[in-house]
N, C-alpha and C positions, 0 to 999 in steps of 0.2 A: 504494500500500500504506500509506504514511504517512497519506494523507488518510482512508483507511478506518479506520485505528487511531484517529485523532483523533475521527472521527465516533462510533466505538464507545465511546470514553471519554466523549464528550459525552453520549451517550445514558445511560450509567451514572450520570453525575453528575446529569443531569436526573431520572432515575428516583429516585435517592437523595433529591433535593430534594423531589420530589413526596411521597415516603414521609414525610419529615420534616414537611412541611406537614400531611399527613393525620393524623399522630400528634398534632401540636399542636392541630389542629381537634378531634379526638376528645377530647383532654384538656380543651379549653376547654368543649365542650358536655357532657362527662361522660355518665354513664348515668342521670342522674336522670329522663330522660323515658321510660325503658323501662317497659313494663307487664308484669304477670305472664304474660299470654298469649303474649308475644313471646319469653319465655325458655325455651329448650329445654335449654341446657347449664347444669346446676346442681350445682356441686361445692363452691364455697367459701362461698356465701352472703354475708350482710352482715358485713364485717370492720371492726374498729376498731384497726388495728395501726399507724397513722400519723396525721398531722394531718387526713387526709381519710378518710371512710368509703369502702370499696370494695365493689363487688358483682361477684363473679367476677373479682376483681383489677383492675377498672376503677373510676375515681373515681365516687363516687355521693353525692348530696346529698338529704337528706330534706326535702321540703316537705309537712308533715303538717297534719292537722286533726282535732280530736276530735269524734266523733259517737257517741252512746250508743244502742244498739238499744232499750234499755228506756225511753227517753224519747221515742221516735218510733214512730207506728203502723207496723206491718210493711209495709203497702202503700205507705208513703212512703219506705222505706229507699232504694230505687233513685233516686228523685227527688233526695233529698238528696245522694247520692253522685255523681250526674251533675253536680250543681251544684258539688260539691267538685272534681271532675275539670276542669270548665270554668273554674274559678278558677285553675288552674295547679298544683294539689296532686297529689302522686303517692302519698301514704301516708295511710291512715285509722288513727286510734288510737281504741280503745274500752276502757273498763273492763268488768269482769264483776261483776254484782250477785249475790253469793252468797245474800243474803236472799230474792231472788225465785226462785232456782233450787232452793233447799232450804228451803221454808217450814216444814216439819217435819223433824226429824232422820231421815235415811234416806229421805225422800220427795223425789225429784228431778223437776224440770220443765224440759225444754228444747224445749218445743213453742210453736207460734204466735208471739207477740211475743217469746218467750224462746228462739227457735230461733237460737242464736248461730252454728251451723254454716251455716245458710242466709244469715245476715247476712254472714259472711265470704266465702261463695261469690258473693254479689251484688257485694261489693267487688271480687273478682277479675274478674268479668264486666265490670264498669265500667272496669277497668284500674287499680285501686289496690292498692298493697301494704298490708299490715296490721301495725301494731305493737300487740300485745295486752298489756293490763294486767290480769292475772287476780287481783290482790290477794294474799291473801284480803281485806285491808282496802283500800278504794278512796277514802275521804273523799267527794269529788265532791258535797258538799252533799246527800248521800243518807242516808236513815234508818240510823243507827248505822254510818255509813261502809260500808254494804253487808254488815255482819255480821248473821247471823240472831239475833233476840232470844232464842231458846230457849237460847243459850249462857249467858245470865244467870241461868238456873235454878240453876246451880252456885254455891253461896254463896262458894266460894273462887276463882271464875273470874278469871283475869288475861289479858285480851284482848291480842293482839299480843305475846305472849311465848312461850317454850317450855314454859309450863305444860302438863302432860300433857293435861288436859281440853280445852285449846284446840287443840293440835296434832293430837290424835286426830281432832277434828272437821274440821280443815283437811285432813288426810290423806284422810279419807273423801270430802270434796267434791272434792279434786284428782283422786282416782281416777276419779270420774265425769266431771268436766269435761275433763281432759286426755286421756282415752281418746277423746273426740270430736274434740279439737283437734289431736292429733299428726299425723294424715294431712294437715293443712292447712299444715304448715310448708313453707318455701321449698325445703329440700333433698329434700322428698318430693313436690315438684311443686305446692305450694300457694302462697298469697300472703303468709303470715306470715313476716316477715323478722327480727323481734325480739320479745322478751318483757321486761316490766318485773318486777323483783323487789319485791314489796310496794309501798308507796306512801308517800313522804314520811316515812320512818321516823326520819330524823335529828332531826325535831322532837319525837319521842316517846322513842325510844332507852331503853326500860326494861330491855332484855335484850340484852347484847352478842352472844349466841349466836343470836338470832332470825333476823336476815337470812341468816346462813349456812344455817340450817334451811330457810328458804323457797327459797333458791337450790337446795339439794340436793333438796328436794321436787320442784322442777320438773325438774331434770336426771335424777333417777332414774326419772322417769315418761316420759322420752323427749324432753325439750326439747333440741334441738341447735342452735338459732339463737342469735344474739347476745343477751346479757342486759344490762339497764340498771337503774339505780336512778333516783330522781327526788326532788329536794329543793330548797328554796330555799337561798340562799348559806349562811345560818347553820346549816342542817341537813346540808349536804353533807359536812362533815368527819366527822360521826357516822353518816351514813346511806349510806356507800358501803363496799364490800368488795372484796377481791381478785378479779381476773378478771371484774369486772362494771363496765361503763362507767357513770360518774357523769354523769347529765344534770341540768340545772338548771331551776328554775322562777322566773319573775319577770314583772313588768309594766314596770319601768324598768331600763334597762341601766346599772347603777351603775358608778362609777369603780373600777378595779382588778379588775373581774370576770374579764377575760381572763387577767391574770397569776395571779389566784387559781386558776382552773381549770388553768392550766399547772403550778402548784405541786402541786395535788391529784393530777393525772394527766398527767404530761409526755408530749408527743408523741402525743396522742390527739385524735380528733375532738371538736368542741364542739357539744353538742346542747341546745337549749332544749326540754325536754319539755313544759313548759307556758308558752307566752307568753300571758298573760291579756289577752284582747281586750276584756273588760268586767268585770262583777262581778255578784254575786247580791244579791237583795233580801230584807229581813225584814218581817214584819208590823208595821205601825205606823211604818215608816220611809219612805224615799224610793226612787225608782227610780234605780239607778246607771247612769250613762252615761260612757263614756270617749271623749273627743273624737277624731274621725277623724284630723285632721291630726297630732295628737300621737302617736297610735298608729302612723300610717304612717311618721313620722320614726324611731321606735324600730325598727320592723320593717326599714326600709331600712338602718339602722345595723347591725342584727344580721346581715343578709345580706352587707353589705359586709365585715364582719369574718370572713366565711367560715363562720359557724355554720350547722348544720341547724336547722330550726325546726318546732315543732308548735303550731298555734293552738288554745288552750284558752279558750273553745270556738269551733269553727267554726260549729257549730249546737247550741244548748243544748237546745231542746225543752221538755218539760213534766214536772214532778214529779206525774204522775198518781197518783190514789188518796191514800193516807196516807204517801207515800214521801219527803216533804220532810225534810231534816235540820234541824239547829239548831246554834247555838254557845252556849257558856256560859263566858265569861271574866268571872266575877263578876256576870254578868247573863244569864239564859236568854233567847235570842232565836230563835224558830222561823222558818224560811224560808217564802216564799210558794209557791204552786202553780206559777206561771210560772217557767221557767228560761231565759227569753229571753236573759239574760246580756249584752245589748247586743252580740250576736255578729254576724259577717258575714252569716249567714243568720238571719232572725228566728225567733221561736218557731214560726210557721206555715210556715217554709221560704221566705220571700220574700227576694229579693236586696236588700241595703241599700247605702248609699253606701260603707260599709266594704268590702263585697264587691267593688264595681266598682273601687275604688282598689287593693285587693290584687291583683285580676286584672291591672290595668295594670302593677303592679310585678313580679309573678311572670312575666308574659309576657317581660320583659326577660332572664330567666334560662333561657328555653326556646329550643330550636333549631327549633321549628316552631310553626305557628299553634295557638292553643287552640281546642278545640271550643266551639260555642255552648251556653250553658246551656239547660235545658228551659224551655218557656214558663211564665209564672207560673200558679199554681193559682188559679182563680176563687173568689171569696168571695160569700157570700149574706147578705142582711139579711132574714131571715124576719120575718113579722109577729109582733107580741107575742101570746102565748097566755095564757089565763086558767087559774088553778088550778081544777081540777074536783073534787078529792078530798082528804081529810085523815084522818090516823090519829094520834091521840095516842100518845106514846111508850109509855104503859102498855098500850095495846091491841096493841102489836107484840111485847111480851115473850113471848107464847105461841109466837112463831116463832124464838126464839133457843134455844140449848142450855139444858137444865134448870139453874136456878140452884143454887148451893151454899150451904150454911149454914156459918158460921164465927164463933167467939166474937170474933175480932179481924179487922181488915181484912187482906186478902191482896193483894199487888201483882199486876199483870197477868201477869207472866211466870211466876209460881208458881201461878196458878190451874190446877185439874186438868182443863183442856179440851184439845181437839185432840190426842188420843192422848198426853197427858202432856207436850205441848210448850208449854202455857200460851197466853195471849192475846198476840198481837204488836202489833196496831194497833187503832185505833178508840176506843171509849168503854167504860168499865166503870161499872155502876150498883151502888151500895151502899145497901141499905135496912135501917133498924132502927126501933125504937119509942122514942119519948121521951114523957115525961109533964110536961115543963116547958119553958119557954123559957130564954133567957139567952145567955151568951157562948159561941159556938162557935168553936173555933180549932184550927189544925193547921199544922205546918211540914212535913207529909208529903204534901202534894198535888202530884202530878206528872202533869200540868202545870197544868191549869185545871179547876175544879169549879164546877158550879152546884148550889146547895143548895135543897131543896124541903121544905115541910111540907104533908103531904096534897096533894102535886102542885102546890102553889103556890110559885113562886120567892121565896126570901127573901134571896138574895145570891150573890156569887161569891167563891171562894177561889182563890188562886194563889200565885206566889212573892212577890208584893208585898203582897197582901191576905191576911193570915194569921188574921184574926178578923172575925166578923160577929155581929150580934145576931139571935137567933132569937126571934120574938114569943112571948109567953106562950100556952100552950095549955090546953085543958080536957080532962082525961082522957088516954088514950093516943093518940098521933098518930104517923103514919108520917113519918119523916125520911129523905129520899133525897139521896144525893150522887152526881151524874153527873160522872165524871172523864174528861177527854179527854187522850189521849196526843197532844200537839201536834207531836211529832217528836223522835226521839232525837238527841242530840249526835253529830255526824259527825267532829269534829276536836278534839283537845286531850286533856288528861290526865284528864278526867272521864268518859271513855268506859266505864269499868267501873261507873259509878254510874248507869246509865240505866234503872233500874227505873221503871215507870210505874204509874199508878193511885194508890191510897192505900198508901204504902210504910211506914206506921206508924200510930200512934193518931190519932184525931180526938177532941177533948175538948169536953164541954159542961159549963160552969161548973167547969172544972178536973178533971173526971172522965172517963176514957176511955169512949167508947160501946162497946157490946158487942152480940153476937148479931145478926150481919148476914146478910142474903140478898144474894148477889152474882151479878149477871148480866154476861155478856160480850157487848157490842154491837159485834161486829166488822164488821157490814154487808157480808158477803161475798155473792157472786152468788146462792148458794142462799137466803139470807135475802131478797134482793130479789125472787127468784122467788116465794117464799111470800107476800110482800106483794101480789103480783099477784092472788092469789085471795082477799084479804081484803075485807071489806065496808067500803069507803071512805065516810066521812061527807062530807056537803056542808059546805064551809067556812062558818063563821058569823063574825059580828062578835065582837071581843074577843080577849083573849090566848089563843092556841091552842098556843103553843110550850111545851116542845119537842115536836116531832112531825114526821111525814112528810107532804109535800104532793105531789100528783100533777097533772101536766098532760100534754097530748098535742100533739106537733108533727107536723102533717100535711105531707108533702112529695109533690108531684105529679110531680116530674121527678128527674133525677139529683142526688143530694145534693151539696152543696158545703160547703167549710169555712166556719165562722162563729165568732163570739165571743159567748158567752152572758153576759148581764148581768142582775144582780138589784138594781136601784137602790133598792128599798124594803125590802130584807131586811137582816139584821144579820150572822149568822154561822152557818156550817154546811157541808154537803157536798152535791154534786150528782151524781146518777147518771143516765146516759143509756143506755137499752136495757140496763140491768143493769151497765154499766161505770162505775167510779168516776172521774169527771172530776177531782175534787180539791176542796180546801177554798176557801171564799170568806169574806171578813171585811170589814165596812164600814170598818174602820180603815185599809184600803189597805196599800201603795200601789196595787196592781192592783185594777181595778174590773170586769174581765172574766175569763172562763175560755175558753181555746182549746178548741173543739169540732171535731175533725177529721171530714171527710166519711166516712172509712171506718167511723166509729162510728154513722153514720146509714143509713137505707134509705128507699126509696120507701114511701109509705103512712104508717101511724101510728108515731111514735117516742115511747116512754114516757120522760118526764122525772120523776124523783123527787128531791125536795129534803128533806134533813133540816135543819131550822132549829132552833137552840137558843133563840132569844130573841124575835125579831120577824119574822113572816112578811109578805110582800107578797101582792099579788093576781095579779101577772102575771110572766111570764118574757120577757125581751127578747133580741133577737139583732142583731148588727151586723157590718159588714164589717171593721172595724178594732179592734184592741185598745186598751184604756185601761190603761196600765202605771203611771200615777201621776205625781205631781210629781217633777221631776228633781233629782238632785244629781250634779255632775260630779266624777269621780274625778281626783285629782291625784297 
């Protein structure tokens, strides 16, 4: 009997020991490896009530990466996400680009490449949680930080504040966006585990009531998941609010950061919302590269300190169209089309050395083997093609909206086009009559203008060149000013001042010019379609620009990704099968434009180039990008 009792006691102790070991193992591996499809019990969601995140009460750690649906062709969303999952990440973060979803006030678009619901569902299918950053302001090196330009039609507009004109527009957008997003929240069976309240507001901080307004705007529309803010160290004290977790952004893990976060929000998880894996590039500058070994040392340190992390960017993608942003800290600097960012996945989605090193590191924090990444996407080097057609800019004005007449110049945003929403992007042409030459000057050119007399170029005006000499003329002559919006500022205190075109007078010999005809050259798909029916001229020798140039790329097999190069051209925009590939400029740093295979098809592919200055005769294609001479970030 005594022996039986001892054996029974031994079994109890053994069972208790096994349970203790099991608990310890579960605590050690935590729930970071769980995927949305495997979660059937959903009550608590992601919580931040202690030094560790918890999901359904169990320790959870975010291994995240930023990927923006609006910078990647829709057919490649899954490929990029599978590579993210194979790298060891469990969470995808994305911004929402308001200016794309509501191009005109009250007109919303959530289709095709803007189908954010489908994007989130693909993430769920792949096995990724989602951290959504709906703005309304997103920065992201994106045109006006993602805000629609029609907001600037209000002369009293105060963006990113509780100014009624702004929050009324935000409310209308959030009504549309969040009605689509709410069913995708974690507690409703979806993959969204957290939302970000605005973006880096501590660096702006114009209105102490604004962040609370954005938080309430989300909550009252049904957001029930964890809320976060995101700022650098300097902005965190001004940019966080009660009941919202303050996450931090940086490239270097500076001294005192851990103690700083403990002071700001004691006994809370530490989250790096943006760990900057690289940087962005400006026209006329160098290509930024962040050394792999240095980055890996910092990421390793972040993880050892117990932080959750989001890699910004994991995959940068492309600023297709006219969507690049700009900075203006006493000097206006527009960003280039490529948003490669020196990220772990290249602009074309290829695995880099950073990717492989990160995968090795993240695997150490997982309790199971990582899946293999998808095979690389093949690239093509199509043969060079010749330009076959040419249309002078003047010949294309019949295909744009009817010009308006105005005594004084009108800026893009206040032009009476697009159902009263003004012109958002592209070029604006101002024409008037002069009867003499002389000094032409203006400090009101936003951002860059080419000046013509009877369609012959006489010079450039921009922020640095504010005066040129117009040759003497006989009789009355047409003077034209072609102004390009090179990209609105996306960050900083000048965001309210982003009107484009001629934003004031232009003077000839000290007298303001008057009586303009103004054309909006937005270069939208319907305009490109109309050009298809035009009578294209045969290119001739001599100066032909500005104008449109046409070529045809014939593809006999399944299209492949490629990089388009224009070595003999100077500055302009490329359209492929009606889609705006983006800007090119011979000042670099980038010398190629990424052309994704989903934008091509078997047979004839129409390539149209708008060249401002100097046109070449051929278009080239290559397998690898040329991003320019390198500068190493330190």
